[in-house]
ChimeraX commands (.cxc) that place a marker at each C-alpha (Angstrom):
marker #1 position 21.29,-187.61,-39.45 radius 0.5
marker #1 position 20.92,-190.73,-41.67 radius 0.5
marker #1 position 18.77,-192.37,-39.01 radius 0.5
marker #1 position 16.46,-189.34,-39.02 radius 0.5
marker #1 position 16.17,-189.52,-42.84 radius 0.5
marker #1 position 15.19,-193.21,-42.61 radius 0.5
marker #1 position 12.54,-192.37,-40.04 radius 0.5
marker #1 position 11.08,-189.64,-42.29 radius 0.5
marker #1 position 11.07,-191.95,-45.35 radius 0.5
marker #1 position 9.45,-194.79,-43.37 radius 0.5
marker #1 position 6.80,-192.42,-42.01 radius 0.5
marker #1 position 5.96,-191.15,-45.50 radius 0.5
marker #1 position 5.69,-194.69,-46.89 radius 0.5
marker #1 position 3.43,-195.76,-44.00 radius 0.5
marker #1 position 1.20,-192.71,-44.41 radius 0.5
marker #1 position 0.92,-193.26,-48.19 radius 0.5
marker #1 position 0.09,-196.95,-47.73 radius 0.5
marker #1 position -2.55,-196.18,-45.04 radius 0.5
marker #1 position -4.15,-193.48,-47.22 radius 0.5
marker #1 position -4.38,-195.84,-50.17 radius 0.5
marker #1 position -6.05,-198.56,-48.06 radius 0.5
marker #1 position -8.49,-196.03,-46.59 radius 0.5
marker #1 position -9.36,-194.69,-50.04 radius 0.5
marker #1 position -9.78,-198.20,-51.44 radius 0.5
marker #1 position -12.06,-199.14,-48.54 radius 0.5
marker #1 position -14.23,-196.04,-49.10 radius 0.5
marker #1 position -14.48,-196.78,-52.83 radius 0.5
marker #1 position -15.40,-200.40,-52.13 radius 0.5
marker #1 position -18.19,-199.30,-49.77 radius 0.5
marker #1 position -19.51,-196.89,-52.38 radius 0.5
marker #1 position -19.42,-199.57,-55.08 radius 0.5
marker #1 position -21.18,-201.98,-52.72 radius 0.5
marker #1 position -23.92,-199.43,-52.03 radius 0.5
marker #1 position -24.61,-198.76,-55.71 radius 0.5
marker #1 position -24.62,-202.47,-56.56 radius 0.5
marker #1 position -27.92,-203.05,-54.70 radius 0.5
marker #1 position -31.18,-202.81,-56.62 radius 0.5
marker #1 position -34.46,-201.49,-55.18 radius 0.5
marker #1 position -36.24,-204.40,-53.49 radius 0.5
marker #1 position -33.18,-206.59,-53.15 radius 0.5
marker #1 position -33.04,-208.52,-49.85 radius 0.5
marker #1 position -30.77,-206.92,-47.26 radius 0.5
marker #1 position -28.54,-209.75,-46.05 radius 0.5
marker #1 position -27.40,-207.63,-43.09 radius 0.5
marker #1 position -30.97,-207.20,-41.83 radius 0.5
marker #1 position -31.42,-207.63,-38.08 radius 0.5
marker #1 position -34.96,-207.71,-36.58 radius 0.5
marker #1 position -35.85,-204.99,-34.11 radius 0.5
marker #1 position -36.27,-206.53,-30.63 radius 0.5
marker #1 position -39.87,-206.88,-29.42 radius 0.5
marker #1 position -39.29,-204.61,-26.42 radius 0.5
marker #1 position -38.16,-201.81,-28.72 radius 0.5
marker #1 position -41.05,-202.35,-31.14 radius 0.5
marker #1 position -43.75,-202.13,-28.47 radius 0.5
marker #1 position -42.06,-199.11,-26.89 radius 0.5
marker #1 position -43.07,-197.03,-29.92 radius 0.5
marker #1 position -46.22,-194.94,-29.95 radius 0.5
marker #1 position -49.06,-195.93,-30.16 radius 0.5
marker #1 position -48.29,-199.47,-28.95 radius 0.5
marker #1 position -46.71,-198.19,-25.74 radius 0.5
marker #1 position -49.93,-196.36,-24.77 radius 0.5
marker #1 position -52.50,-198.97,-25.81 radius 0.5
marker #1 position -54.59,-200.91,-23.31 radius 0.5
marker #1 position -56.23,-202.81,-26.18 radius 0.5
marker #1 position -55.65,-203.14,-29.93 radius 0.5
marker #1 position -58.25,-204.17,-32.52 radius 0.5
marker #1 position -58.15,-204.80,-36.24 radius 0.5
marker #1 position -61.37,-204.11,-38.14 radius 0.5
marker #1 position -63.00,-204.13,-41.56 radius 0.5
marker #1 position -65.61,-201.70,-42.93 radius 0.5
marker #1 position -66.76,-200.22,-46.26 radius 0.5
marker #1 position -66.91,-203.75,-47.68 radius 0.5
marker #1 position -70.26,-203.29,-49.45 radius 0.5
marker #1 position -69.41,-200.67,-52.04 radius 0.5
marker #1 position -66.80,-199.66,-54.54 radius 0.5
marker #1 position -64.12,-197.04,-54.11 radius 0.5
marker #1 position -65.86,-195.25,-56.99 radius 0.5
marker #1 position -69.06,-193.88,-55.49 radius 0.5
marker #1 position -70.95,-193.77,-58.80 radius 0.5
marker #1 position -69.62,-197.04,-60.12 radius 0.5
marker #1 position -72.13,-199.81,-60.83 radius 0.5
marker #1 position -70.71,-203.18,-61.90 radius 0.5
marker #1 position -72.05,-204.30,-65.29 radius 0.5
marker #1 position -74.92,-206.82,-65.02 radius 0.5
marker #1 position -74.67,-210.40,-66.29 radius 0.5
marker #1 position -75.48,-210.77,-70.02 radius 0.5
marker #1 position -79.24,-211.56,-70.29 radius 0.5
marker #1 position -80.02,-214.93,-71.85 radius 0.5
marker #1 position -83.83,-214.83,-71.69 radius 0.5
marker #1 position -86.61,-212.19,-71.62 radius 0.5
marker #1 position -87.11,-212.76,-67.94 radius 0.5
marker #1 position -83.42,-212.04,-67.35 radius 0.5
marker #1 position -83.86,-208.75,-69.25 radius 0.5
marker #1 position -86.81,-207.72,-67.09 radius 0.5
marker #1 position -84.71,-208.34,-63.99 radius 0.5
marker #1 position -82.15,-205.72,-65.02 radius 0.5
marker #1 position -84.29,-202.93,-63.57 radius 0.5
marker #1 position -84.21,-204.66,-60.20 radius 0.5
marker #1 position -80.48,-205.14,-60.56 radius 0.5
marker #1 position -79.85,-201.41,-60.90 radius 0.5
marker #1 position -82.43,-200.52,-58.24 radius 0.5
marker #1 position -80.52,-202.66,-55.73 radius 0.5
marker #1 position -77.50,-200.39,-56.04 radius 0.5
marker #1 position -79.58,-197.29,-55.23 radius 0.5
marker #1 position -80.39,-198.87,-51.87 radius 0.5
marker #1 position -76.75,-199.50,-51.02 radius 0.5
marker #1 position -75.43,-197.74,-47.89 radius 0.5
marker #1 position -73.15,-194.73,-48.15 radius 0.5
marker #1 position -69.45,-195.22,-47.38 radius 0.5
marker #1 position -68.34,-194.36,-43.85 radius 0.5
marker #1 position -65.39,-192.35,-42.61 radius 0.5
marker #1 position -63.39,-194.13,-39.92 radius 0.5
marker #1 position -63.19,-190.98,-37.81 radius 0.5
marker #1 position -67.00,-190.73,-37.73 radius 0.5
marker #1 position -67.40,-194.46,-37.30 radius 0.5
marker #1 position -65.33,-194.70,-34.10 radius 0.5
marker #1 position -67.09,-191.68,-32.60 radius 0.5
marker #1 position -70.35,-193.65,-32.49 radius 0.5
marker #1 position -70.96,-195.31,-29.15 radius 0.5
marker #1 position -71.68,-198.74,-30.64 radius 0.5
marker #1 position -69.29,-198.38,-33.60 radius 0.5
marker #1 position -72.02,-199.02,-36.16 radius 0.5
marker #1 position -70.50,-199.69,-39.55 radius 0.5
marker #1 position -67.72,-202.00,-38.40 radius 0.5
marker #1 position -68.32,-205.26,-40.27 radius 0.5
marker #1 position -65.65,-207.41,-38.64 radius 0.5
marker #1 position -63.31,-206.93,-35.71 radius 0.5
marker #1 position -60.79,-208.84,-33.64 radius 0.5
marker #1 position -59.02,-207.92,-30.41 radius 0.5
marker #1 position -55.38,-208.91,-30.69 radius 0.5
marker #1 position -53.54,-211.10,-28.20 radius 0.5
marker #1 position -49.99,-210.36,-27.00 radius 0.5
marker #1 position -48.63,-212.87,-29.52 radius 0.5
marker #1 position -50.61,-211.26,-32.35 radius 0.5
marker #1 position -49.43,-207.78,-31.31 radius 0.5
marker #1 position -45.86,-209.02,-31.49 radius 0.5
marker #1 position -46.55,-210.37,-34.98 radius 0.5
marker #1 position -48.15,-207.09,-36.07 radius 0.5
marker #1 position -45.30,-204.89,-34.80 radius 0.5
marker #1 position -42.78,-207.09,-36.59 radius 0.5
marker #1 position -44.69,-206.57,-39.85 radius 0.5
marker #1 position -45.01,-202.80,-39.39 radius 0.5
marker #1 position -41.48,-202.06,-38.23 radius 0.5
marker #1 position -39.32,-204.83,-39.71 radius 0.5
marker #1 position -40.73,-205.59,-43.15 radius 0.5
marker #1 position -39.25,-202.72,-45.16 radius 0.5
marker #1 position -35.92,-203.03,-43.36 radius 0.5
marker #1 position -35.53,-206.45,-44.96 radius 0.5
marker #1 position -35.07,-204.80,-48.36 radius 0.5
marker #1 position -33.00,-202.08,-49.98 radius 0.5
marker #1 position -35.48,-199.24,-50.53 radius 0.5
marker #1 position -34.66,-196.41,-52.91 radius 0.5
marker #1 position -38.12,-194.83,-53.04 radius 0.5
marker #1 position -41.73,-195.04,-51.84 radius 0.5
marker #1 position -44.84,-193.99,-53.78 radius 0.5
marker #1 position -48.58,-193.43,-53.39 radius 0.5
marker #1 position -51.29,-194.17,-55.95 radius 0.5
marker #1 position -53.80,-191.53,-54.80 radius 0.5
marker #1 position -56.87,-193.84,-54.86 radius 0.5
marker #1 position -57.13,-194.12,-51.06 radius 0.5
marker #1 position -60.35,-195.94,-50.10 radius 0.5
marker #1 position -59.66,-197.84,-46.84 radius 0.5
marker #1 position -61.60,-200.93,-45.79 radius 0.5
marker #1 position -59.40,-201.97,-42.88 radius 0.5
marker #1 position -57.88,-200.33,-39.83 radius 0.5
marker #1 position -55.88,-200.92,-36.66 radius 0.5
marker #1 position -57.47,-199.24,-33.64 radius 0.5
marker #1 position -55.63,-198.36,-30.41 radius 0.5
marker #1 position -57.72,-198.03,-27.24 radius 0.5
marker #1 position -56.81,-196.31,-23.99 radius 0.5
marker #1 position -57.70,-197.46,-20.47 radius 0.5
marker #1 position -61.13,-195.83,-20.81 radius 0.5
marker #1 position -61.87,-197.96,-23.90 radius 0.5
marker #1 position -61.62,-194.94,-26.20 radius 0.5
marker #1 position -59.78,-194.98,-29.52 radius 0.5
marker #1 position -56.84,-192.55,-29.27 radius 0.5
marker #1 position -54.96,-193.53,-32.45 radius 0.5
marker #1 position -55.43,-195.62,-35.57 radius 0.5
marker #1 position -53.99,-196.76,-38.88 radius 0.5
marker #1 position -56.28,-196.77,-41.94 radius 0.5
marker #1 position -55.25,-199.20,-44.68 radius 0.5
marker #1 position -56.22,-199.47,-48.35 radius 0.5
marker #1 position -54.90,-202.78,-49.67 radius 0.5
marker #1 position -56.31,-202.11,-53.15 radius 0.5
marker #1 position -53.95,-199.15,-53.65 radius 0.5
marker #1 position -51.23,-200.11,-51.14 radius 0.5
marker #1 position -51.45,-197.11,-48.87 radius 0.5
marker #1 position -51.66,-196.51,-45.13 radius 0.5
marker #1 position -52.53,-193.33,-43.21 radius 0.5
marker #1 position -52.49,-192.67,-39.50 radius 0.5
marker #1 position -54.06,-190.49,-36.86 radius 0.5
marker #1 position -52.13,-188.80,-35.37 radius 0.5
marker #1 position -50.07,-188.37,-38.53 radius 0.5
marker #1 position -46.47,-189.51,-38.79 radius 0.5
marker #1 position -46.72,-192.68,-36.68 radius 0.5
marker #1 position -44.80,-194.50,-39.41 radius 0.5
marker #1 position -41.71,-193.26,-41.21 radius 0.5
marker #1 position -42.13,-192.93,-45.01 radius 0.5
marker #1 position -39.54,-195.68,-45.55 radius 0.5
marker #1 position -41.64,-198.02,-43.35 radius 0.5
marker #1 position -44.56,-197.78,-45.79 radius 0.5
marker #1 position -42.76,-199.30,-48.78 radius 0.5
marker #1 position -44.72,-201.50,-51.21 radius 0.5
marker #1 position -43.44,-204.69,-49.57 radius 0.5
marker #1 position -45.40,-203.94,-46.38 radius 0.5
marker #1 position -48.89,-204.51,-47.79 radius 0.5
marker #1 position -48.81,-208.21,-48.81 radius 0.5
marker #1 position -47.55,-209.16,-45.32 radius 0.5
marker #1 position -50.09,-206.90,-43.61 radius 0.5
marker #1 position -52.99,-208.13,-45.73 radius 0.5
marker #1 position -52.04,-211.74,-45.03 radius 0.5
marker #1 position -52.08,-210.89,-41.31 radius 0.5
marker #1 position -55.63,-209.49,-41.54 radius 0.5
marker #1 position -56.87,-212.46,-43.57 radius 0.5
marker #1 position -55.27,-214.98,-41.22 radius 0.5
marker #1 position -57.21,-213.37,-38.37 radius 0.5
marker #1 position -60.48,-213.85,-40.28 radius 0.5
marker #1 position -60.99,-210.32,-41.66 radius 0.5
marker #1 position -62.06,-209.38,-45.19 radius 0.5
marker #1 position -59.84,-206.93,-47.06 radius 0.5
marker #1 position -61.64,-206.30,-50.36 radius 0.5
marker #1 position -64.93,-205.35,-52.00 radius 0.5
marker #1 position -67.60,-208.02,-51.37 radius 0.5
marker #1 position -70.09,-207.04,-54.12 radius 0.5
marker #1 position -67.39,-207.22,-56.74 radius 0.5
marker #1 position -66.81,-210.85,-55.86 radius 0.5
marker #1 position -70.53,-211.63,-55.85 radius 0.5
marker #1 position -71.14,-210.18,-59.33 radius 0.5
marker #1 position -68.16,-211.96,-60.81 radius 0.5
marker #1 position -69.55,-215.35,-59.77 radius 0.5
marker link #1:1,2 radius 0.2
marker link #1:2,3 radius 0.2
marker link #1:3,4 radius 0.2
marker link #1:4,5 radius 0.2
marker link #1:5,6 radius 0.2
marker link #1:6,7 radius 0.2
marker link #1:7,8 radius 0.2
marker link #1:8,9 radius 0.2
marker link #1:9,10 radius 0.2
marker link #1:10,11 radius 0.2
marker link #1:11,12 radius 0.2
marker link #1:12,13 radius 0.2
marker link #1:13,14 radius 0.2
marker link #1:14,15 radius 0.2
marker link #1:15,16 radius 0.2
marker link #1:16,17 radius 0.2
marker link #1:17,18 radius 0.2
marker link #1:18,19 radius 0.2
marker link #1:19,20 radius 0.2
marker link #1:20,21 radius 0.2
marker link #1:21,22 radius 0.2
marker link #1:22,23 radius 0.2
marker link #1:23,24 radius 0.2
marker link #1:24,25 radius 0.2
marker link #1:25,26 radius 0.2
marker link #1:26,27 radius 0.2
marker link #1:27,28 radius 0.2
marker link #1:28,29 radius 0.2
marker link #1:29,30 radius 0.2
marker link #1:30,31 radius 0.2
marker link #1:31,32 radius 0.2
marker link #1:32,33 radius 0.2
marker link #1:33,34 radius 0.2
marker link #1:34,35 radius 0.2
marker link #1:35,36 radius 0.2
marker link #1:36,37 radius 0.2
marker link #1:37,38 radius 0.2
marker link #1:38,39 radius 0.2
marker link #1:39,40 radius 0.2
marker link #1:40,41 radius 0.2
marker link #1:41,42 radius 0.2
marker link #1:42,43 radius 0.2
marker link #1:43,44 radius 0.2
marker link #1:44,45 radius 0.2
marker link #1:45,46 radius 0.2
marker link #1:46,47 radius 0.2
marker link #1:47,48 radius 0.2
marker link #1:48,49 radius 0.2
marker link #1:49,50 radius 0.2
marker link #1:50,51 radius 0.2
marker link #1:51,52 radius 0.2
marker link #1:52,53 radius 0.2
marker link #1:53,54 radius 0.2
marker link #1:54,55 radius 0.2
marker link #1:55,56 radius 0.2
marker link #1:56,57 radius 0.2
marker link #1:57,58 radius 0.2
marker link #1:58,59 radius 0.2
marker link #1:59,60 radius 0.2
marker link #1:60,61 radius 0.2
marker link #1:61,62 radius 0.2
marker link #1:62,63 radius 0.2
marker link #1:63,64 radius 0.2
marker link #1:64,65 radius 0.2
marker link #1:65,66 radius 0.2
marker link #1:66,67 radius 0.2
marker link #1:67,68 radius 0.2
marker link #1:68,69 radius 0.2
marker link #1:69,70 radius 0.2
marker link #1:70,71 radius 0.2
marker link #1:71,72 radius 0.2
marker link #1:72,73 radius 0.2
marker link #1:73,74 radius 0.2
marker link #1:74,75 radius 0.2
marker link #1:75,76 radius 0.2
marker link #1:76,77 radius 0.2
marker link #1:77,78 radius 0.2
marker link #1:78,79 radius 0.2
marker link #1:79,80 radius 0.2
marker link #1:80,81 radius 0.2
marker link #1:81,82 radius 0.2
marker link #1:82,83 radius 0.2
marker link #1:83,84 radius 0.2
marker link #1:84,85 radius 0.2
marker link #1:85,86 radius 0.2
marker link #1:86,87 radius 0.2
marker link #1:87,88 radius 0.2
marker link #1:88,89 radius 0.2
marker link #1:89,90 radius 0.2
marker link #1:90,91 radius 0.2
marker link #1:91,92 radius 0.2
marker link #1:92,93 radius 0.2
marker link #1:93,94 radius 0.2
marker link #1:94,95 radius 0.2
marker link #1:95,96 radius 0.2
marker link #1:96,97 radius 0.2
marker link #1:97,98 radius 0.2
marker link #1:98,99 radius 0.2
marker link #1:99,100 radius 0.2
marker link #1:100,101 radius 0.2
marker link #1:101,102 radius 0.2
marker link #1:102,103 radius 0.2
marker link #1:103,104 radius 0.2
marker link #1:104,105 radius 0.2
marker link #1:105,106 radius 0.2
marker link #1:106,107 radius 0.2
marker link #1:107,108 radius 0.2
marker link #1:108,109 radius 0.2
marker link #1:109,110 radius 0.2
marker link #1:110,111 radius 0.2
marker link #1:111,112 radius 0.2
marker link #1:112,113 radius 0.2
marker link #1:113,114 radius 0.2
marker link #1:114,115 radius 0.2
marker link #1:115,116 radius 0.2
marker link #1:116,117 radius 0.2
marker link #1:117,118 radius 0.2
marker link #1:118,119 radius 0.2
marker link #1:119,120 radius 0.2
marker link #1:120,121 radius 0.2
marker link #1:121,122 radius 0.2
marker link #1:122,123 radius 0.2
marker link #1:123,124 radius 0.2
marker link #1:124,125 radius 0.2
marker link #1:125,126 radius 0.2
marker link #1:126,127 radius 0.2
marker link #1:127,128 radius 0.2
marker link #1:128,129 radius 0.2
marker link #1:129,130 radius 0.2
marker link #1:130,131 radius 0.2
marker link #1:131,132 radius 0.2
marker link #1:132,133 radius 0.2
marker link #1:133,134 radius 0.2
marker link #1:134,135 radius 0.2
marker link #1:135,136 radius 0.2
marker link #1:136,137 radius 0.2
marker link #1:137,138 radius 0.2
marker link #1:138,139 radius 0.2
marker link #1:139,140 radius 0.2
marker link #1:140,141 radius 0.2
marker link #1:141,142 radius 0.2
marker link #1:142,143 radius 0.2
marker link #1:143,144 radius 0.2
marker link #1:144,145 radius 0.2
marker link #1:145,146 radius 0.2
marker link #1:146,147 radius 0.2
marker link #1:147,148 radius 0.2
marker link #1:148,149 radius 0.2
marker link #1:149,150 radius 0.2
marker link #1:150,151 radius 0.2
marker link #1:151,152 radius 0.2
marker link #1:152,153 radius 0.2
marker link #1:153,154 radius 0.2
marker link #1:154,155 radius 0.2
marker link #1:155,156 radius 0.2
marker link #1:156,157 radius 0.2
marker link #1:157,158 radius 0.2
marker link #1:158,159 radius 0.2
marker link #1:159,160 radius 0.2
marker link #1:160,161 radius 0.2
marker link #1:161,162 radius 0.2
marker link #1:162,163 radius 0.2
marker link #1:163,164 radius 0.2
marker link #1:164,165 radius 0.2
marker link #1:165,166 radius 0.2
marker link #1:166,167 radius 0.2
marker link #1:167,168 radius 0.2
marker link #1:168,169 radius 0.2
marker link #1:169,170 radius 0.2
marker link #1:170,171 radius 0.2
marker link #1:171,172 radius 0.2
marker link #1:172,173 radius 0.2
marker link #1:173,174 radius 0.2
marker link #1:174,175 radius 0.2
marker link #1:175,176 radius 0.2
marker link #1:176,177 radius 0.2
marker link #1:177,178 radius 0.2
marker link #1:178,179 radius 0.2
marker link #1:179,180 radius 0.2
marker link #1:180,181 radius 0.2
marker link #1:181,182 radius 0.2
marker link #1:182,183 radius 0.2
marker link #1:183,184 radius 0.2
marker link #1:184,185 radius 0.2
marker link #1:185,186 radius 0.2
marker link #1:186,187 radius 0.2
marker link #1:187,188 radius 0.2
marker link #1:188,189 radius 0.2
marker link #1:189,190 radius 0.2
marker link #1:190,191 radius 0.2
marker link #1:191,192 radius 0.2
marker link #1:192,193 radius 0.2
marker link #1:193,194 radius 0.2
marker link #1:194,195 radius 0.2
marker link #1:195,196 radius 0.2
marker link #1:196,197 radius 0.2
marker link #1:197,198 radius 0.2
marker link #1:198,199 radius 0.2
marker link #1:199,200 radius 0.2
marker link #1:200,201 radius 0.2
marker link #1:201,202 radius 0.2
marker link #1:202,203 radius 0.2
marker link #1:203,204 radius 0.2
marker link #1:204,205 radius 0.2
marker link #1:205,206 radius 0.2
marker link #1:206,207 radius 0.2
marker link #1:207,208 radius 0.2
marker link #1:208,209 radius 0.2
marker link #1:209,210 radius 0.2
marker link #1:210,211 radius 0.2
marker link #1:211,212 radius 0.2
marker link #1:212,213 radius 0.2
marker link #1:213,214 radius 0.2
marker link #1:214,215 radius 0.2
marker link #1:215,216 radius 0.2
marker link #1:216,217 radius 0.2
marker link #1:217,218 radius 0.2
marker link #1:218,219 radius 0.2
marker link #1:219,220 radius 0.2
marker link #1:220,221 radius 0.2
marker link #1:221,222 radius 0.2
marker link #1:222,223 radius 0.2
marker link #1:223,224 radius 0.2
marker link #1:224,225 radius 0.2
marker link #1:225,226 radius 0.2
marker link #1:226,227 radius 0.2
marker link #1:227,228 radius 0.2
marker link #1:228,229 radius 0.2
marker link #1:229,230 radius 0.2
view
């Protein structure tokens, strides 16, 4: 009888001790979760293996991948005309008419969907076909970047005016999917939609992606704006 009582008491003490440890562990995990700030580096981050990255659509269906630039010659605001330089002489003043006339002759912006439907892709200013090594680099940026950080939210600015894109070609050299990118407002859209998870389009993606485009020799911003500031 006494032996049975000891067994019951020991069992209760063990159960109580185990429950306390389990509760403490759960609380510690919760405290650890709430201690991280948005954008803080995730020390437990592990890169996604290359084989898994390229197995995702549209990379797994692509025979060729290009990055391009377009819409470099005009502002995201269709009616916007940059202010002219301050005239210093009469002749400078007379040139103002020509300055404004030059903007009337500017081409209209192009839609990527319409641009890639043209046989010779007129409107593409710059393009580069990616190598296997560059594709590996690109997939790491797209799929690993935001995982390096603790992300609490993502946002969009609503000023979408893309000048760059990633095009995916099939075996018949036809574009079957693409990403459109606006680096000025940090936003990316895809066709078909949903090729990236919302969490994968966090604000930390765009500096890495823009650096990738620039390192491959592509322009990512408005050319006329630069010219008139000089």
